[in-house]
Structures are given as C-alpha cells and as structure tokens.
C-alpha positions as CSV (number, residue, x, y, z in Angstrom):
1,M,104.8,80.8,104.9
2,I,106.0,84.3,105.7
3,I,109.1,85.1,105.1
4,L,110.8,88.0,107.8
5,G,112.6,91.1,106.8
6,K,113.1,92.2,110.2
7,V,112.4,92.4,113.7
8,S,113.2,94.7,115.9
9,C,113.2,95.8,120.1
10,G,112.5,99.4,120.6
11,H,109.8,102.1,120.3
12,V,108.1,104.5,117.9
13,D,109.5,108.6,118.6
14,G,106.5,110.7,117.8
15,P,102.9,110.8,118.2
16,N,102.5,108.5,114.2
17,A,102.7,105.0,114.4
18,T,105.1,104.5,111.3
19,V,108.2,102.6,110.4
20,N,109.8,105.9,109.8
21,N,109.8,106.9,113.5
22,W,110.5,103.5,115.0
23,L,114.3,103.5,117.0
24,E,115.5,100.8,117.9
25,S,116.1,101.1,121.8
26,P,113.5,101.7,125.2
27,N,111.4,104.9,125.5
28,S,112.0,107.2,128.4
29,A,109.9,105.3,130.3
30,G,111.8,102.0,129.5
31,G,109.2,101.0,127.6
32,A,110.1,98.5,124.4
33,G,108.3,97.1,121.7
34,V,108.4,95.0,119.0
35,Y,108.3,95.8,115.1
36,I,108.7,92.8,112.3
37,Y,108.5,93.7,108.8
38,F,107.1,90.6,106.9
39,H,106.3,88.9,103.4
40,N,103.6,86.6,102.7
41,D,105.2,84.3,100.5
42,T,102.2,82.3,99.9
43,E,99.2,82.3,97.4
44,K,96.3,82.8,100.2
45,T,95.4,85.8,101.9
46,I,96.0,85.5,105.8
47,K,93.9,86.1,107.9
48,Y,95.6,86.2,111.9
49,I,99.2,85.9,112.5
50,Y,100.4,84.9,116.4
51,F,104.1,86.1,117.0
52,T,105.8,84.7,119.8
53,V,108.7,86.4,120.8
54,I,111.3,86.5,123.9
55,P,113.5,89.8,124.8
56,Y,117.1,89.9,125.4
57,N,119.3,92.3,126.6
58,A,122.6,93.0,125.1
59,V,124.1,90.5,126.2
60,K,122.0,87.9,125.5
61,D,120.4,87.1,128.2
62,Q,116.6,86.7,128.5
63,I,114.8,89.6,130.4
64,F,111.3,90.3,131.8
65,C,108.9,92.8,132.3
66,S,109.5,95.1,135.5
67,I,106.0,95.3,136.1
68,S,104.4,92.4,134.9
69,G,107.7,90.3,135.1
70,K,106.3,88.5,131.6
71,S,109.1,88.0,129.1
72,E,107.6,85.9,126.1
73,L,104.9,87.1,124.7
74,R,102.6,86.2,121.9
75,L,101.8,88.9,119.4
76,S,98.8,89.3,116.8
77,Y,98.4,90.5,113.6
78,T,94.9,90.9,112.1
79,G,95.1,90.9,108.1
80,P,93.9,90.5,105.4
81,V,97.3,90.0,104.0
82,E,96.8,89.3,100.5
83,P,99.7,86.8,98.6
84,N,102.6,88.6,98.0
85,R,102.2,91.6,100.0
86,R,104.5,93.0,102.5
87,C,103.4,94.5,106.0
88,H,105.1,96.2,108.5
89,A,103.3,95.7,112.2
90,F,104.0,97.3,115.5
91,W,103.2,96.5,119.2
92,E,104.3,99.4,121.6
93,N,105.1,98.7,125.1
94,C,105.3,94.8,125.2
95,W,108.0,95.0,128.2
96,Y,109.0,97.7,130.8
97,N,113.2,97.0,130.9
98,N,115.4,99.8,130.5
99,T,117.9,96.9,128.6
100,A,116.0,95.5,126.0
101,H,117.4,95.3,123.1
102,S,116.3,92.8,120.5
103,V,113.8,89.9,120.4
104,T,113.6,86.5,119.2
105,L,110.9,85.0,117.4
106,T,110.3,81.4,118.4
107,Q,107.4,80.4,116.6
108,I,104.6,82.0,114.4
109,E,101.3,81.1,113.8
110,I,99.1,82.0,110.4
111,E,95.5,81.4,110.1
112,Y,94.7,81.8,106.4
113,M,91.3,82.6,105.4
114,D,90.1,79.8,103.6
115,G,90.2,78.4,107.4
116,S,93.7,75.9,106.9
117,N,96.8,76.8,109.3
118,E,100.5,76.7,109.3
119,V,102.7,76.5,112.4
120,L,106.3,77.9,112.3
121,R,108.9,76.7,115.1
122,E,111.8,78.9,115.2
123,S,113.9,76.4,113.2
124,D,111.2,76.7,110.4
125,I,111.2,80.6,110.4
126,R,112.5,81.7,107.3
127,Y,114.4,85.2,107.1
128,G,116.0,86.9,103.7
129,K,116.1,89.7,101.9
130,A,113.2,88.7,99.4
131,A,110.9,90.3,102.0
132,A,112.3,93.7,102.1
133,V,112.5,93.9,97.9
134,S,109.2,95.2,96.8
135,C,110.9,98.0,93.9
136,Y,111.8,94.4,91.7
137,V,113.1,96.2,88.7
138,A,114.3,99.2,90.2
139,T,116.5,97.3,92.4
140,A,117.7,95.0,89.6
141,V,118.7,98.0,87.1
142,Y,120.6,99.5,90.1
143,G,122.0,97.1,92.1
144,S,120.3,97.7,95.5
145,Y,117.3,98.3,97.2
146,D,118.9,101.4,98.8
147,C,120.5,103.8,96.6
148,P,119.6,106.8,96.0
149,Q,117.5,106.5,92.7
150,V,115.2,103.8,94.5
151,W,114.6,105.2,97.3
152,T,113.2,108.3,95.6
153,L,111.0,105.4,93.5
154,R,110.1,104.6,96.7
155,R,108.7,107.4,98.4
156,F,107.2,108.1,94.9
157,R,105.5,104.5,95.3
158,D,104.2,105.3,98.8
159,D,103.2,109.1,98.6
160,T,102.3,109.5,95.3
161,L,100.5,105.9,93.9
162,A,99.5,104.4,97.1
163,G,97.1,107.5,97.8
164,T,94.8,106.5,94.8
165,W,92.8,103.0,94.3
166,Y,94.2,103.6,90.7
167,G,97.5,103.5,92.1
168,R,97.3,100.8,94.3
169,A,96.1,98.4,91.7
170,F,99.1,99.4,89.8
171,I,101.5,98.5,93.0
172,R,99.4,95.0,93.4
173,A,99.8,94.3,89.7
174,Y,103.2,95.1,89.5
175,Y,104.0,92.8,92.6
176,A,102.4,90.2,90.9
177,V,103.9,90.5,87.7
178,S,107.5,91.9,88.4
179,P,109.5,89.1,90.3
180,T,108.5,86.2,88.0
181,L,110.5,88.5,85.1
182,V,113.2,89.7,87.6
183,R,113.8,86.3,88.2
184,R,114.2,84.9,84.8
185,F,115.8,88.3,83.0
186,G,117.4,90.8,85.5
187,E,121.1,90.2,85.0
188,T,120.7,90.4,81.5
189,G,122.4,92.9,79.8
190,W,118.9,93.8,77.6
191,F,116.5,94.1,80.7
192,Q,118.7,96.3,82.0
193,R,119.2,98.6,78.6
194,L,115.0,98.4,78.0
195,W,114.7,99.7,81.9
196,R,117.5,102.0,82.9
197,G,116.5,104.8,80.7
198,P,112.9,105.1,81.5
199,L,114.1,104.4,85.3
200,D,116.7,107.4,84.9
201,R,114.5,109.7,83.0
202,L,111.7,108.8,86.0
203,V,114.0,109.4,88.8
204,D,115.1,112.7,87.4
205,R,112.0,114.3,86.7
206,L,110.7,113.4,90.5
207,R,114.1,114.6,92.0
208,S,113.2,118.1,90.5
209,Q,109.6,117.9,91.6
210,G,110.9,117.8,95.3
211,V,110.9,113.8,96.0
212,E,113.9,113.3,97.8
213,D,116.6,110.7,97.5
214,T,118.1,110.2,101.0
215,P,117.9,106.8,103.3
216,Y,114.2,105.7,103.6
217,R,111.9,103.2,105.1
218,D,109.1,101.9,103.1
219,R,105.4,102.3,104.4
220,D,103.0,99.6,105.1
221,W,100.3,100.2,102.2
C-alpha cells in the first residue's frame, strides 16, 4: 500500500517542474494539473501506479475541462519506486478550467515489480503525516518536520547528499533504519540527548556555509 501525503490541484510556475515551483491555482491559460506526494509503505518495489482523479471547484462541485469535456482522469506514474521511498508526481494541464480548486482521488492501482497488483478504492486510500516525514531523527528531536533546523537539514539532504552516489546510499540506509529507531525510542530522554548536540552542531555548520533555514518543500531524490 502507499500512503498519500498531499494531493493538490495547480500548476508549475516557471520552466522547471519542481515541487518548489508548484502553485495551487490554474495557470494564466486556465490549465490545472495535479501534484501528488506519496510514500511506498510496502516491502516491494512498485513498477507502475495509476491514480484516478476528479477535479472540483471551491464550492465542491465537480468540474469539467472546457476543451475536452472530460472530468475524471486516470494518471500514470512509472517507477521503480523502492520500499520506503517518497515521491513527488506532477501532471500539468490535466484540465482547462479557471475554477479548478481541488482534486479527489477515487482509486489507485498499483503494479509491483514481482508481478502482483493492488487496487485501492477511495475508502481504502490512506492519508497521513508519515508520507511527509523523511528526517525522522531530526523531526523527533526538534518536535516538527517544519521548523528552521529541519528545513536546513532537508536542504542539505536534497542539495548535497542526494547529489552523489554515496550520499544517496546513505539516505537509503538512513530511511531503512531510522523509522524503527524513532518508533521505539524517539520520545525517550536519552534518545533526545544523544542526538540533540550533534544535530545542533551540524545545523550551525550548514548555516555558516550558507544553507538556508526558511520554509522548504522536499525534492524527489
């Protein structure tokens, strides 16, 4: 199963399709796309995902594309998506309708690399903070995924660590181990004391090197 972190209707503002350029509104031509942030919460690698979505306006009325006349769409995402990986997915200009405000997921179809399949109906789709929490230890220590210290560490992860093969290997190893550690010990005093000092020193060093501590949206590494 996958866990959904965020599902949004909007568009990419600028030439680069990144999460940091995503605006939750149609573009100047009325084009509205879909952004989905999800987490592979299984022990299997995902090959393909198909998201069935329906757009709505601000008063929750279903809307339709002014050009194609379509409303419900089936959007595809191609993996591989390894176990415990988090991904950002974009689809631009799915509908042309200036009133587009939100989207609802009605079904998710998942095909795994081992040949097995899974279909999630609307009532089975899981949403939760787990899909958005990647800096597990830092989040446990500082008490929030969205705070200046963790924003700095997330930038370091995406801009520095993810830029090299050994950095990506570290990230994957960290994601494989840290969730269990945090679940078992994250709220204990000794765990907080063990990590607070090293993390504070790392954050201070990164800030001195120019890494910002302003609000940040994760990249799909």
